[in-house]
C-alpha positions as CSV (number, residue, x, y, z in Angstrom):
1,X,4.7,-46.3,39.9
2,X,4.3,-49.9,38.9
3,X,2.0,-52.4,40.7
4,X,1.8,-56.2,40.1
5,X,-1.9,-57.1,40.1
6,X,-1.5,-60.7,39.0
7,X,1.4,-62.9,38.1
8,X,3.1,-61.2,35.1
9,X,0.3,-58.6,34.9
10,X,1.1,-55.1,35.9
11,X,-0.6,-51.7,36.3
12,X,1.9,-49.3,34.7
13,X,-0.2,-46.2,34.3
14,X,0.4,-42.6,35.2
15,X,-1.1,-40.5,38.0
16,X,-2.1,-37.0,36.9
17,X,-2.1,-35.2,40.2
18,X,-2.5,-31.7,38.6
19,X,-5.3,-32.0,36.1
20,X,-8.3,-30.0,37.1
21,X,-10.4,-30.0,33.8
22,X,-11.3,-32.9,31.6
23,X,-13.2,-31.7,28.5
24,X,-15.6,-29.6,30.6
25,X,-15.6,-31.9,33.6
26,X,-13.9,-30.4,36.6
27,X,-11.5,-32.9,38.3
28,X,-10.5,-31.4,41.7
29,X,-9.2,-34.8,42.7
30,X,-7.0,-35.2,39.6
31,X,-7.1,-38.4,37.6
32,X,-5.1,-41.4,36.4
33,X,-4.5,-42.9,33.0
34,X,-4.4,-46.6,33.6
35,X,-2.3,-48.8,31.3
36,X,-1.7,-52.5,31.9
37,X,1.1,-54.8,30.8
38,X,0.9,-58.5,30.4
39,X,4.1,-60.6,30.1
40,X,3.5,-63.8,28.3
41,X,5.0,-65.4,25.1
42,X,3.8,-62.1,23.7
43,X,4.2,-58.9,25.6
44,X,0.9,-56.9,25.5
45,X,0.2,-53.3,26.5
46,X,-3.4,-52.5,27.1
47,X,-4.2,-48.8,26.5
48,X,-1.8,-45.9,26.9
49,X,-2.0,-42.3,28.3
50,X,-2.2,-38.7,27.3
51,X,0.6,-37.5,25.0
52,X,2.3,-35.2,27.6
53,X,2.7,-38.2,30.0
54,X,4.4,-40.5,27.4
55,X,7.8,-40.3,29.1
56,X,6.4,-41.4,32.5
57,X,4.5,-44.2,30.8
58,X,7.6,-45.5,29.0
59,X,9.5,-45.3,32.3
60,X,6.8,-47.5,34.0
61,X,6.9,-50.0,31.1
62,X,10.7,-50.1,31.4
63,X,10.5,-51.2,35.0
64,X,8.8,-54.4,33.8
65,X,10.1,-55.0,30.2
66,X,12.2,-53.3,27.6
67,X,9.6,-51.1,25.8
68,X,11.1,-52.3,22.5
69,X,9.9,-55.8,23.4
70,X,6.1,-55.0,23.3
71,X,4.5,-57.2,20.7
72,X,0.9,-56.0,20.9
73,X,-0.9,-52.9,22.0
74,X,-4.6,-53.3,22.6
75,X,-6.6,-50.1,21.8
76,X,-9.9,-50.4,23.6
77,X,-10.9,-46.8,22.8
78,X,-9.2,-44.1,20.7
79,X,-9.9,-40.9,22.7
80,X,-6.6,-39.2,23.2
81,X,-6.5,-39.6,27.0
82,X,-6.0,-43.3,26.1
83,X,-4.2,-43.1,22.8
84,X,-2.1,-40.0,23.1
85,X,1.1,-41.9,23.7
86,X,0.5,-44.5,21.1
87,X,2.6,-43.0,18.3
88,X,5.7,-42.9,20.4
89,X,5.3,-46.4,21.7
90,X,4.6,-47.8,18.3
91,X,7.7,-46.0,17.0
92,X,9.8,-47.6,19.8
93,X,8.4,-51.1,19.7
94,X,6.9,-51.7,16.2
95,X,4.1,-53.4,18.1
96,X,1.0,-54.5,16.3
97,X,-2.3,-52.8,17.2
98,X,-5.2,-55.0,18.3
99,X,-8.4,-53.1,17.9
100,X,-11.8,-53.1,16.2
101,X,-12.7,-51.8,12.7
102,X,-14.3,-48.6,14.0
103,X,-11.3,-47.8,16.3
104,X,-8.9,-48.4,13.3
105,X,-10.9,-45.8,11.4
106,X,-10.7,-43.4,14.3
107,X,-6.9,-44.0,14.7
108,X,-6.4,-43.2,11.1
109,X,-8.1,-39.9,11.6
110,X,-6.0,-39.1,14.6
111,X,-2.5,-40.3,13.7
112,X,-0.2,-41.1,10.9
113,X,-0.9,-44.9,10.9
114,X,0.6,-45.5,7.4
115,X,3.2,-48.0,8.7
116,X,1.2,-49.5,11.5
117,X,0.2,-53.2,11.6
118,X,-3.4,-53.9,12.7
119,X,-5.1,-57.0,14.0
120,X,-8.9,-56.3,13.7
121,X,-11.2,-58.1,16.2
122,X,-14.9,-58.1,16.8
123,X,-17.1,-59.2,19.7
124,X,-16.5,-62.7,20.9
125,X,-13.2,-63.1,19.1
126,X,-10.1,-64.3,20.9
127,X,-6.3,-64.1,20.6
128,X,-3.8,-66.3,22.3
129,X,-0.7,-64.6,23.7
130,X,0.8,-67.8,25.1
131,X,-0.5,-69.2,28.3
132,X,-3.3,-66.6,28.2
133,X,-6.2,-65.8,25.9
134,X,-7.6,-62.3,25.4
135,X,-11.3,-62.1,24.5
136,X,-12.8,-58.9,23.1
137,X,-16.3,-57.5,23.6
138,X,-17.6,-54.5,21.7
139,X,-19.4,-51.9,23.8
140,X,-20.2,-49.2,21.2
141,X,-21.3,-45.8,22.6
142,X,-19.9,-46.4,26.0
143,X,-19.0,-43.7,25.3
144,X,-17.7,-43.6,21.7
145,X,-18.6,-45.8,18.7
146,X,-15.2,-47.5,18.9
147,X,-15.4,-48.7,22.5
148,X,-14.6,-52.3,23.5
149,X,-13.4,-54.1,26.6
150,X,-10.8,-56.9,26.8
151,X,-11.1,-60.0,29.0
152,X,-8.2,-62.1,30.1
153,X,-9.8,-65.5,30.5
154,X,-7.2,-67.3,32.5
155,X,-6.7,-64.5,35.0
156,X,-10.3,-63.4,35.1
157,X,-9.5,-59.8,34.5
158,X,-11.8,-57.3,32.7
159,X,-9.9,-54.4,31.2
160,X,-13.0,-52.1,30.9
161,X,-11.5,-48.9,29.6
162,X,-13.9,-46.0,30.4
163,X,-16.6,-48.2,32.0
164,X,-16.4,-48.3,35.8
165,X,-13.8,-45.5,35.9
166,X,-13.4,-42.6,38.3
167,X,-11.5,-39.3,38.0
168,X,-9.4,-39.5,41.2
169,X,-5.6,-39.3,41.5
170,X,-4.4,-41.7,44.2
171,X,-1.3,-43.6,45.1
172,X,-3.7,-46.4,46.2
173,X,-4.9,-48.6,43.4
174,X,-7.7,-50.8,44.7
175,X,-11.4,-50.0,45.4
176,X,-11.1,-50.8,49.1
177,X,-8.3,-48.3,49.5
178,X,-9.8,-45.3,47.8
179,X,-12.0,-43.1,49.9
180,X,-15.5,-42.3,48.5
181,X,-14.9,-44.5,45.4
182,X,-18.6,-45.0,44.8
183,X,-19.2,-41.2,44.8
184,X,-16.3,-40.7,42.4
185,X,-17.8,-43.5,40.2
186,X,-21.3,-42.0,40.4
187,X,-20.0,-38.6,39.3
188,X,-18.1,-40.2,36.4
189,X,-21.2,-42.1,35.3
190,X,-23.4,-39.0,35.5
191,X,-21.1,-36.9,33.4
192,X,-19.7,-39.3,30.8
193,X,-22.0,-42.4,30.4
194,X,-25.4,-40.9,31.3
195,X,-26.5,-40.2,27.7
196,X,-25.8,-43.8,26.8
197,X,-27.3,-45.4,30.0
198,X,-29.9,-47.4,28.0
199,X,-27.0,-49.6,26.7
200,X,-25.7,-50.5,30.2
201,X,-28.1,-53.4,30.9
202,X,-27.0,-55.2,27.8
203,X,-23.3,-54.8,28.8
204,X,-24.1,-56.0,32.3
205,X,-25.8,-59.1,30.8
206,X,-22.8,-59.8,28.7
207,X,-20.6,-59.6,31.8
208,X,-22.7,-62.2,33.7
209,X,-21.1,-65.0,31.6
210,X,-17.6,-63.9,32.7
211,X,-15.9,-64.9,35.9
212,X,-14.3,-61.6,37.0
213,X,-11.8,-61.2,39.8
214,X,-10.6,-57.7,38.8
215,X,-12.2,-54.9,36.8
216,X,-9.4,-52.7,35.5
217,X,-10.7,-49.4,34.2
218,X,-8.7,-46.7,32.4
219,X,-9.2,-44.1,35.1
220,X,-9.2,-44.4,38.9
221,X,-9.1,-47.5,41.1
222,X,-9.1,-51.2,40.2
223,X,-12.3,-53.0,41.3
224,X,-11.4,-56.0,43.4
225,X,-13.5,-56.4,46.5
226,X,-16.6,-54.4,45.3
227,X,-17.1,-55.8,41.8
228,X,-20.6,-57.0,42.4
229,X,-21.5,-53.7,44.0
230,X,-20.2,-51.5,41.2
231,X,-22.0,-53.6,38.5
232,X,-25.2,-53.3,40.5
233,X,-24.7,-49.5,40.8
234,X,-24.3,-49.2,37.1
235,X,-27.5,-51.1,36.5
236,X,-29.2,-48.9,39.1
237,X,-27.9,-45.6,37.7
238,X,-28.9,-46.6,34.2
239,X,-32.5,-47.5,35.3
240,X,-33.7,-43.8,35.8
241,X,-35.0,-44.9,39.3
242,X,-35.2,-41.9,41.6
243,X,-35.1,-41.1,45.3
244,X,-37.4,-38.8,47.2
245,X,-34.8,-36.1,46.5
246,X,-34.9,-32.6,45.1
247,X,-31.9,-30.8,43.5
248,X,-32.2,-27.0,43.4
249,X,-29.9,-25.4,40.9
250,X,-29.8,-21.6,40.8
251,X,-27.9,-18.4,40.5
252,X,-28.6,-14.9,41.6
253,X,-27.7,-11.3,40.9
254,X,-29.1,-9.4,43.9
255,X,-30.2,-12.3,46.1
256,X,-33.8,-12.3,45.0
257,X,-33.6,-15.7,43.3
258,X,-31.5,-16.9,46.2
259,X,-34.3,-16.0,48.6
260,X,-36.9,-17.9,46.4
261,X,-34.6,-20.9,46.3
262,X,-34.1,-21.1,50.1
263,X,-37.9,-20.6,50.8
264,X,-38.8,-23.5,48.4
265,X,-36.0,-25.6,49.9
266,X,-37.4,-25.1,53.4
267,X,-40.8,-26.3,52.3
268,X,-39.4,-29.4,50.7
269,X,-37.3,-30.3,53.7
270,X,-40.2,-29.9,56.0
271,X,-42.3,-32.2,53.8
272,X,-39.6,-34.9,54.2
273,X,-37.8,-34.5,50.9
274,X,-34.0,-34.7,50.8
275,X,-32.7,-31.5,49.3
276,X,-29.4,-30.6,47.6
277,X,-28.9,-27.0,46.6
278,X,-26.2,-25.8,44.1
279,X,-25.2,-22.3,43.0
280,X,-24.0,-22.5,39.4
281,X,-21.3,-19.9,40.0
282,X,-19.9,-21.8,42.9
283,X,-20.3,-25.5,42.0
284,X,-18.7,-27.6,39.2
285,X,-21.3,-28.7,36.7
286,X,-20.3,-32.3,37.1
287,X,-21.0,-32.2,40.9
288,X,-24.5,-30.9,40.1
289,X,-25.2,-33.7,37.6
290,X,-24.1,-36.3,40.0
291,X,-26.8,-35.0,42.4
292,X,-29.4,-34.9,39.6
293,X,-28.8,-38.5,38.5
294,X,-31.1,-40.0,41.1
295,X,-33.3,-37.0,42.0
296,X,-37.0,-37.0,41.5
297,X,-37.3,-33.2,41.4
298,X,-35.1,-30.7,39.6
299,X,-35.7,-27.1,40.4
300,X,-33.8,-24.5,38.4
301,X,-33.9,-20.8,39.2
302,X,-32.5,-17.8,37.4
303,X,-32.9,-14.0,37.4
304,X,-33.9,-12.7,34.0
305,X,-31.1,-10.9,32.1
306,X,-31.9,-9.4,28.8
307,X,-35.1,-11.5,28.6
308,X,-33.0,-14.6,29.0
309,X,-31.4,-16.7,31.8
310,X,-28.4,-15.6,33.7
311,X,-25.2,-16.8,31.9
312,X,-24.0,-19.3,34.5
313,X,-27.5,-20.9,34.5
314,X,-27.5,-21.0,30.7
315,X,-24.2,-22.9,30.7
316,X,-25.6,-25.4,33.1
317,X,-28.8,-25.9,31.1
318,X,-26.8,-26.6,27.9
319,X,-24.6,-29.0,29.8
320,X,-27.6,-30.9,31.3
321,X,-29.4,-31.0,28.0
322,X,-26.5,-32.8,26.4
323,X,-26.4,-35.4,29.2
324,X,-30.1,-36.2,28.8
325,X,-31.0,-37.2,32.4
326,X,-34.1,-39.4,32.8
327,X,-37.6,-38.1,33.2
328,X,-38.1,-36.0,36.3
329,X,-40.4,-33.3,37.7
330,X,-39.1,-29.9,36.6
331,X,-39.7,-26.6,38.3
332,X,-38.5,-23.2,36.9
333,X,-38.4,-20.2,39.2
334,X,-36.7,-16.8,39.3
335,X,-36.8,-13.0,39.7
336,X,-37.1,-10.3,37.1
337,X,-37.3,-6.5,36.7
338,X,-39.5,-5.2,33.9
339,X,-40.0,-8.4,31.8
340,X,-39.8,-12.1,32.9
341,X,-38.1,-14.5,30.5
342,X,-35.8,-16.8,32.4
343,X,-38.3,-19.4,33.5
344,X,-39.6,-19.8,29.9
345,X,-36.1,-20.7,28.7
346,X,-35.7,-23.2,31.6
347,X,-39.1,-24.8,30.8
348,X,-38.1,-25.2,27.1
349,X,-35.1,-27.3,28.3
350,X,-37.4,-29.3,30.6
351,X,-39.7,-30.0,27.6
352,X,-36.7,-31.2,25.5
353,X,-35.8,-33.6,28.3
354,X,-39.4,-34.9,28.7
355,X,-39.6,-33.6,32.3
356,X,-43.0,-33.2,33.9
357,X,-43.3,-29.5,34.6
358,X,-45.0,-28.0,37.7
359,X,-45.9,-24.3,37.6
360,X,-47.2,-21.8,40.1
361,X,-47.6,-18.0,40.1
362,X,-45.4,-17.8,43.3
363,X,-42.4,-19.1,41.4
364,X,-41.5,-15.7,39.8
365,X,-41.2,-12.3,41.5
366,X,-40.7,-8.8,40.3
367,X,-37.5,-7.4,41.8
368,X,-37.5,-8.4,45.5
369,X,-39.7,-11.0,47.1
370,X,-41.7,-9.9,50.1
371,X,-42.4,-12.0,53.2
372,X,-45.8,-13.0,51.9
373,X,-44.3,-14.2,48.6
374,X,-41.6,-16.3,50.4
375,X,-44.4,-17.9,52.5
376,X,-46.1,-19.0,49.2
377,X,-42.8,-20.4,47.9
378,X,-42.4,-22.3,51.2
379,X,-45.9,-23.8,50.8
380,X,-45.2,-24.6,47.2
381,X,-42.1,-26.6,48.3
382,X,-44.1,-28.3,51.0
383,X,-46.8,-29.4,48.6
384,X,-44.4,-30.4,45.8
385,X,-43.8,-33.8,47.5
386,X,-47.4,-34.7,46.6
387,X,-46.7,-34.4,42.9
388,X,-45.6,-37.4,40.9
389,X,-43.9,-38.0,37.5
């Protein structure tokens, strides 16, 4: 598939309908690897695709130009979902690589770059390709040290690489065509950019000086009609502002922890708190993190197994710890047999994340909770809404 997005500028990426896992991130909607081609006095390819899709990428390029005629390849980010086809295309075209010093270092660690020609750029630097000028802006740690974005001044296009992306396979290319695009973008942000959110406001400020008619990310849809909204969303998601919302994450062996979770949830709902509940054995980790992004309360429940948390909960805790969500109110609960240990493990993660921790004796039960115990859990949930961070 090839799509003309401006005169002599084309989307020539590849739709990956089948991918269901992306370095730990479940992708039930698939994904795309968005590459862009600019035809000017110089032919410029911006980013590539995963290695196993190189033939499809070359086929797309060939619908616009002879791949041998590519003069420059802009590498905004070296991660292999963007650079995996680079070796083959450099071999075909002999194109020069436009990138930054850190990305050059990373490319040399990934590929045999001995015969490659590099043009090294830094923030604010520009390169003329004929009628057009490409400007480069470094965005380190969004989400690798090598990241940058490329701005085509005359066409007012921001080639944003991983920023503003979504993992969704679609034959539609624009924001207004893709169903639930903001939910896809939120999940992407929560699972990829969240640990680096403190850098987002600076990037947003840098973009204020640019006239932008299209934001072209490396995954998902192109932003055209909702550019202001997605930039505002990024600033909002990076702010650690929360809604009056509780996310309950749990797993269960014999339904005891399940019963505690449901009783607490009922209390929260009756107090006017919006509730989302996720079972770690049934829900992708990235879906849970998207829910947690703007939640005020995070409640995590687990049965105790060998004085520790249940393995699916342990996996989630480690995943959440790496993504470093903003400060929230944390609650640990669960059931046990002869010795309780799960809630202490959960609270240790809360402490690492600087969550405020709320405790109550009703939050653990030995073996099976009785009706009176569940009533106390309900009351705990009802009263939790009076607590603040």
